[in-house]
C-alpha positions in Angstrom: -16.4 12.0 20.1 -12.9 11.2 20.3 -11.9 8.2 17.5 -8.6 6.4 17.0 -8.1 4.4 14.2 -6.0 1.4 13.9 -4.9 -0.5 11.2 -2.8 -3.9 10.5 -1.9 -5.1 6.8 -1.8 -3.7 3.2 -2.0 0.0 1.8 -5.8 -0.4 0.9 -6.3 -0.9 4.8 -4.5 2.2 5.6 -6.6 4.1 2.5 -9.6 3.5 4.4 -8.4 4.4 7.6 -7.8 8.0 5.6 -11.2 7.6 4.3 -13.0 7.2 7.5 -10.8 9.8 9.2 -12.3 12.3 6.7 -15.9 11.1 7.4 -15.3 11.1 11.0 -14.2 15.0 11.0 -16.6 15.8 8.5 -19.5 14.8 11.1 -17.5 16.8 14.0 -15.7 14.3 15.5 -11.9 14.5 16.3 -9.4 12.1 15.7 -6.5 11.0 18.6 -3.3 9.1 18.3 -3.9 8.0 21.9 -6.3 5.0 22.3 -6.3 5.8 26.0 -7.9 9.1 25.1 -10.7 8.1 22.7 -13.8 7.4 23.1 -14.6 5.3 20.0 -11.6 2.7 18.8 -12.0 1.3 15.4 -9.5 -1.7 14.3 -9.0 -2.6 10.5 -7.8 -6.0 10.7 -5.8 -8.4 8.6 -5.9 -12.0 7.4 -3.4 -12.4 5.2 -1.4 -15.1 6.8 -2.0 -16.8 10.2 0.9 -14.4 12.0 -1.6 -11.9 10.7 -4.5 -13.0 12.3 -2.5 -13.6 15.5 -1.8 -9.8 15.7 -5.1 -8.8 14.6 -6.4 -11.0 18.0 -3.7 -9.5 19.8 -4.6 -5.9 18.8 -8.0 -6.6 19.9 -7.2 -7.5 23.2 -4.7 -4.7 23.5 -7.1 -2.1 22.5 -9.6 -3.1 25.0 -7.2 -3.4 27.8 -5.9 0.2 27.0 -9.5 1.7 27.1 -12.0 -0.5 28.3 -14.8 2.3 28.8 -14.0 3.1 24.9 -16.7 1.8 22.2 -14.8 -0.9 20.1 -15.7 -1.4 16.6 -13.9 -4.3 14.6 -13.7 -4.7 10.7 -11.2 -5.8 7.9 -10.4 -9.2 6.6 -9.9 -11.4 10.2 -13.5 -10.0 11.2 -15.2 -10.8 7.7 -13.6 -14.5 8.0 -14.1 -15.0 11.3 -17.1 -12.5 12.1 -18.3 -15.0 15.4 -15.0 -14.8 17.0 -14.3 -11.3 16.5 -17.7 -10.5 18.0 -17.0 -12.3 21.0 -13.6 -10.9 21.7 -13.4 -9.0 24.9 -15.0 -5.5 24.5 -16.1 -5.6 21.3 -19.3 -3.6 20.4 -19.8 -3.9 16.5 -18.4 -5.9 13.7 -18.4 -4.4 10.4 -17.5 -6.8 7.4 -15.8 -6.1 4.4 -18.6 -5.7 2.1 -20.0 -2.7 4.6 -16.8 -1.2 4.6 -17.5 1.9 2.8 -20.4 2.7 4.7 -18.9 2.1 8.2 -18.7 5.7 9.4 -22.6 5.5 9.1 -23.1 2.3 10.3 -21.3 3.2 13.5 -23.2 6.6 14.0 -26.6 4.2 13.7 -25.8 1.2 15.5 -23.8 2.8 18.3 -26.4 6.1 18.6 -23.0 8.5 18.4 -23.6 11.7 19.4 -23.1 14.0 16.3 -21.4 17.6 16.9 -21.8 20.1 14.7 -18.8 20.9 12.8 -17.1 23.9 14.3 -13.6 23.9 13.1 -11.9 24.1 9.7 -10.7 20.9 8.1 -7.1 21.7 8.7 -7.5 22.6 12.2 -9.4 19.4 13.2 -6.3 17.5 11.9 -6.2 16.7 7.9 -3.9 14.4 6.4 -1.1 17.3 6.5 -1.8 17.8 10.2 -0.7 14.4 10.5 2.7 14.7 8.9 1.1 12.9 5.3 1.8 14.4 1.8 0.6 11.6 0.1 -2.8 10.3 0.3 -4.0 6.4 -0.8 -7.2 6.6 -2.9 -9.0 3.3 -2.3 -10.6 3.2 -6.0 -11.5 -0.7 -6.3 -12.4 -3.8 -3.8 -12.6 -7.3 -4.2 -10.6 -9.6 -6.8 -11.8 -12.3 -9.4 -9.0 -14.4 -9.1 -7.9 -17.3 -6.7 -4.0 -17.4 -6.3 -3.9 -20.8 -4.0 -1.8 -18.7 -1.7 -4.2 -15.7 -0.9 -7.2 -15.8 1.6 -7.7 -11.9 1.4 -9.9 -12.0 -2.0 -12.2 -14.3 -0.3 -12.6 -11.9 2.3 -12.9 -9.3 0.2 -15.9 -10.5 -2.1 -17.0 -9.6 -5.5 -15.1 -6.8 -7.5 -16.8 -3.1 -7.1 -15.2 -0.4 -8.6 -15.9 3.5 -7.6 -17.3 5.9 -10.1 -14.5 8.0 -11.5 -15.9 10.9 -10.9 -16.3 10.1 -7.5 -12.8 9.4 -7.3 -11.5 12.8 -9.1 -13.8 14.6 -6.5 -12.1 13.0 -3.7 -8.5 13.6 -5.3 -9.4 17.2 -6.2 -10.8 17.9 -2.2 -7.5 16.5 -1.1 -5.2 18.8 -3.2 -7.4 21.7 -2.4 -6.1 20.6 1.1 -2.6 20.7 0.4 -2.1 16.9 -0.4 0.8 16.8 -3.2 0.6 13.3 -4.2 -2.0 10.3 -4.6 -1.9 6.6 -4.8 -4.7 4.8 -6.7 -5.2 1.2 -4.3 -7.6 -1.7 -4.5 -7.4 -5.4 -3.9 -7.6 -6.2 -7.5 -6.2 -2.7 -8.9 -5.9 -4.1 -12.4 -9.4 -5.1 -12.1 -10.7 -1.5 -11.8 -14.2 -0.8 -14.0 -14.9 -4.2 -14.9 -18.3 -4.1 -13.1 -18.7 -0.2 -14.5 -17.8 -0.4 -18.2 -14.4 1.0 -17.7 -10.6 0.3 -16.8 -7.9 1.6 -15.0 -6.3 3.2 -17.9 -9.5 5.1 -18.6 -9.4 6.2 -14.8 -5.7 7.5 -14.9 -6.2 9.3 -17.9 -9.3 11.1 -16.5 -7.7 11.8 -12.9 -4.8 13.7 -15.3 -7.0 15.4 -17.3 -9.5 16.4 -14.6 -7.5 17.2 -11.3 -4.2 19.0 -11.0 -2.7 17.0 -8.4 1.0 17.0 -9.0 2.1 13.6 -8.5 -0.1 10.5 -9.0 0.9 7.3 -8.5 -0.8 3.7 -8.6 -0.5 0.8 -5.9 0.3 -2.9 -6.7 -0.6 -4.5 -10.1 -0.7 -7.8 -11.2 1.7 -8.1 -14.5 -1.1 -9.3 -16.3 -3.5 -6.6 -15.8 -1.8 -3.9 -17.6 -4.2 -1.6 -19.6 -3.3 -0.9 -23.3 -1.1 1.5 -24.0 -0.1 1.8 -20.3 3.5 2.8 -20.9 2.8 5.7 -23.2 0.9 7.3 -19.9 4.2 7.8 -18.3 4.9 10.4 -21.0 2.9 12.9 -18.5 5.6 14.0 -15.8 2.6 13.7 -13.3 2.5 9.6 -13.6 5.3 8.7 -11.5 7.6 6.3 -13.1 7.6 3.5 -10.3 5.5 0.4 -10.8 5.1 -2.6 -8.1 4.2 -5.6 -10.0 4.3 -8.8 -8.0 5.8 -11.7 -9.3 5.9 -14.3 -6.1 8.1 -16.7 -7.9 10.9 -16.7 -10.6 10.0 -20.4 -11.0 7.4 -21.5 -14.0 6.6 -24.7 -11.6 6.1 -22.9 -8.7 4.0 -20.1 -10.5 1.4 -22.8 -11.9 1.3 -24.4 -7.9 0.4 -20.8 -7.1 -2.2 -20.6 -9.7 -0.4 -17.1 -11.0 -1.4 -15.9 -14.7 1.8 -14.7 -15.6 5.0 -17.1 -16.6 8.4 -15.7 -16.0 9.1 -15.1 -20.0 5.9 -12.9 -20.0 6.9 -10.8 -17.0 10.5 -10.5 -18.3 9.3 -9.3 -21.6 6.7 -7.2 -19.5 9.6 -5.4 -17.7 11.8 -4.8 -20.7 9.2 -3.2 -22.7 8.5 -1.0 -19.6 12.3 0.4 -18.9 12.7 0.8 -22.8 9.8 3.2 -23.0 9.8 4.7 -19.5 12.9 6.4 -18.3 14.2 5.8 -15.3 11.2 3.6 -14.4 11.9 1.9 -10.8 10.2 -1.7 -10.8 9.6 -3.7 -7.4 8.2 -6.9 -6.4 7.1 -9.3 -3.8 8.5 -12.8 -3.6 7.3 -15.8 -1.6 10.3 -17.7 -0.4 9.5 -21.7 0.4 6.0 -22.4 -1.1 5.0 -26.1 -0.7 6.8 -28.1 -2.7 9.5 -25.6 -3.6 12.5 -27.8 -4.6 16.2 -26.5 -4.5 16.1 -26.4 -8.3 13.0 -24.4 -8.2 14.6 -22.0 -5.5 17.7 -21.4 -7.6 15.5 -20.7 -10.9 13.6 -18.2 -8.9 16.8 -16.6 -7.2 18.6 -16.2 -10.8 15.3 -14.8 -12.5 14.8 -12.2 -9.6 18.6 -11.4 -10.3 18.1 -10.8 -13.6 15.2 -8.6 -13.3 17.2 -6.4 -11.2 14.4 -5.0 -8.9 14.6 -1.6 -7.1 13.3 -3.3 -4.1 11.9 -6.4 -2.8 8.9 -7.2 -0.3 10.1 -10.9 0.8 7.5 -13.3 2.5 8.6 -16.4 4.0 5.5 -18.8 3.1 2.9 -19.3 6.0 -0.1 -21.5 5.3 -3.3 -19.8 5.5 -6.4 -21.8 6.5 -9.0 -22.0 3.9 -6.4 -21.8 0.8 -5.7 -24.3 -1.7 -1.9 -24.1 -0.7 -2.6 -25.0 3.1 -3.2 -28.5 1.7 -0.4 -28.8 -0.9 2.0 -31.4 0.0 5.7 -31.3 0.8 5.9 -28.2 2.9 9.3 -26.5 3.0 11.1 -26.9 6.4 11.5 -23.6 8.6 15.2 -23.4 8.3 15.4 -23.8 4.5 12.8 -21.0 4.3 15.1 -19.1 6.6 18.0 -20.1 4.7 16.6 -19.0 1.2 15.0 -15.6 2.9 18.7 -14.3 3.8 19.7 -15.1 0.5 17.1 -13.3 -1.1 17.5 -10.3 1.4 21.0 -10.1 0.5 20.4 -10.0 -3.5 17.3 -7.5 -2.7 20.3 -5.3 -0.6 22.5 -5.6 -3.9 19.9 -4.8 -6.7 18.8 -1.8 -4.6 22.2 -0.2 -4.2 22.6 -0.5 -8.1 19.5 0.9 -8.4 20.5 4.0 -6.2 23.9 4.3 -8.2 22.1 4.4 -11.3 20.7 7.8 -10.2 23.6 9.7 -9.1 24.5 12.9 -11.0 20.3 12.9 -11.8 18.7 16.6 -10.9 15.1 15.3 -9.9 11.7 16.8 -8.1 11.5 15.3 -4.7 8.6 15.8 -2.5 9.8 16.8 0.6 8.0 14.4 3.5 10.4 15.0 6.6 11.1 18.1 8.8 14.4 19.6 9.7 14.0 18.4 13.3 14.5 14.9 11.7 16.6 15.9 8.8 15.0 16.7 5.3 14.0 13.8 3.5 11.8 12.9 0.7 11.0 10.7 -2.7 11.9 10.8 -6.1 9.7 10.4 -9.0 10.5 6.7 -8.9 10.2 6.5 -5.3 13.3 6.2 -4.1 14.1 7.9 -0.5 16.6 10.7 -0.5 18.3 12.6 2.3 18.4 16.3 1.3 21.2 18.4 2.6 19.2 21.9 3.4 19.3 24.1 6.6 16.8 22.9 9.4 14.8 26.3 9.5 14.3 26.1 5.4 10.5 25.8 4.9 10.4 22.7 2.8 7.8 20.7 4.2 5.4 19.6 1.5 7.3 21.0 -1.4 8.6 19.8 -4.6 11.9 20.8 -5.0 15.0 20.5 -7.5 17.5 17.9 -5.5 20.9 16.7 -7.2 21.5 13.4 -6.3 25.2 13.0 -5.2 26.1 10.0 -3.2 24.5 6.5 -1.8 24.2 6.6 1.8 26.7 4.0 3.5 24.1 1.7 4.4 22.9 1.5 0.6 19.1 2.4 1.6 18.7 6.1 0.2 20.3 8.6 -1.9 22.2 12.0 -0.6 21.3 15.3 -2.4 21.7 18.9 -2.7 19.0 21.4 -3.5 19.9 23.1 -6.8 18.1 26.1 -6.3 18.1 29.0 -3.6 15.2 27.8 -0.9 
């Protein structure tokens, strides 16, 4: 069968898609990027905001219209929070709730009675990650969350915390490395909660991955600032553990953080960042900020804006608050008007661009290993260990794809979004 996989939302959803793609291929099925050519459509939905719900519904409708003859499977947070609506959407054959996601391929095989062909082609020939232009793989190591931030519906949709055994994670990483993957990212809904149910923790998992695999580059996904394991910074002494960390702040105002039910005050966040930068050279810390949370006054906004500027983040993900039915925040008083949210978002975007340019400028003159991801037809590019994009000056016919090469960082591109560099050794 030809399978088309589609996702909305977070990197965890993307990691799940990669896992399913490997399982489908292992059963002899092929993947197609064209939904109109597929026999099976799998849609991984999102429900982090009302807009995400709207997009999920729209995606389901479009999938059925594009290929009404294909079997349509829906999963993800929207499907789990509203399974009745998902099941009643045009063309949907099967709804797989989040708690059954790890068995999705087996469930689809069983419930839809798919014909299983013998595997007659190699993994690489049948379209592995590299064949799809991917050098980096996202590895789902954990699901579920014990916390209840007032704005978040995803933790309710994902359920209780569940961790994958380290042996299973390491086996997957070693398999991917043998296929040519150069970099993996450990992901989870509450990544810092890894191991809470299996007498382990994220620090132990990182140590084991570094000790029991030879993957050249290891990263971690978004980590709540209160979740960093003991002696976390010392792990960056290993050059294979990449010095980039995404720590969601959400607001720089302590009163707003209390309404969000966040577990880290601004001073605690500041001390954490200062400690990391002292111990890890060139550490790039990025973050999330929610603009216009219910009741956010001008004073609170200025507190938040000032704190973000002090932190000097390398990049910001900026979200204008959108109420989500079923969350505590949706019932909070004093919603911020749309126009004020727009103005504040614009202010924060300008600050984010300034901070990013400053981060890039601090890298100039350095020589760093870069994992090349773009090909010569579009211009060579890749990412530094601290996850900064670099456009690389090199011949278009050079064999650089998926190689880690030394690059000297010489300039910041005019728009301030990436670095410009040159190779330092013969190619």
